[in-house]
N, C-alpha and C positions, 0 to 999 in steps of 0.2 A: 504494500500500500504506500502510495506517495505521501510524503510529509507535506502538510499544508503550510503555506506561508501565512504570516500575520495578515497580509492584504487579502488572501483567499478567505480566511476566517471572518474578517471584518465585512467582506462582501456578502456573507450569508445573513448578516443582521437585517432586521426589518425596522424601518423607521416610520412611525405614525407622527406626522409633524403638524403642529399648529403654526402655519406659515406666518400668521400675523402677530402672534404673541410669543416672544422669546422668553425662555426661562432664565436667561442670563442678561444682565444689563451692564454695559461697560462704560467707562469714562473715555469717550473718543478723543478728548482734548489732552489726555495724559501724554507727557513728552519724554519721560525718563527712558531712554533707549535700552539701558541695561535691564530694567525691569520688564520692558516689552519683550526683549529677547528671551527672557525666561519663559514667557507664555508661548512664544513662537516655537521654541524648542521642545517644550513639555507637552503641548496639546497633541495627543495621539491621532486625532482626527483632522488636524490642521485647520481648525475653525478660525484661527486668528491669522490675519494678513497685515503686513506693514509695508505700505508703498508710498513713496514720496512724502515721508514724514507723517503719514496718517495711519492710525490703527483702525482696523475694521474687524468685525466679528460676524459670523453667520452661524446661527444655531442649528441649521439644517445639517444633519449628519453628526451632531454632537453625541458623544458616547456617555455623557452624564457621569463622568468619573470624578469630577470635583477638583481635579488637579489645578485648574486655573484659579479657583476660589482660594485654595490653600496657598499657592505661590504668590498671589497678589496682595495678601494681607489687607484687603479692603481698599487698595490703592487704585487698581485698574478695574477689577470686577466689583461694581457697586452693589449688585444684587444677584444672588444665585439661589435657585430653588429647583426642585424636581418638577418636571412638567405635570400638569394636572390630569388625573384620570387615565384614559387609555392612550394618551399622547406620550411619545418618547421612543426610546430604542428598545427593541426586543432582541436579546442575544440568542443566537441559534447554535453557536459553536464556542466551546470553552475558551 
């Protein structure tokens, strides 16, 4: 049996997304690049992007791991909660 890569396993996840309501709210005006780099490197789903000095975030595809919440210490991530009800990620492979 072929060993699955992380990308293969993540591709099996099912996402039920509330496109209009993000479960994470960030400070888009935050400028400390050292702190921003922590989030860019740590997010396993690459939900954070930093282009032309601007930080952006997309909750579509978020794995709800909470890494960004822990790393930002309330600086970048202003609000983090699990999605409500049937919305969010459903893991299908360990």
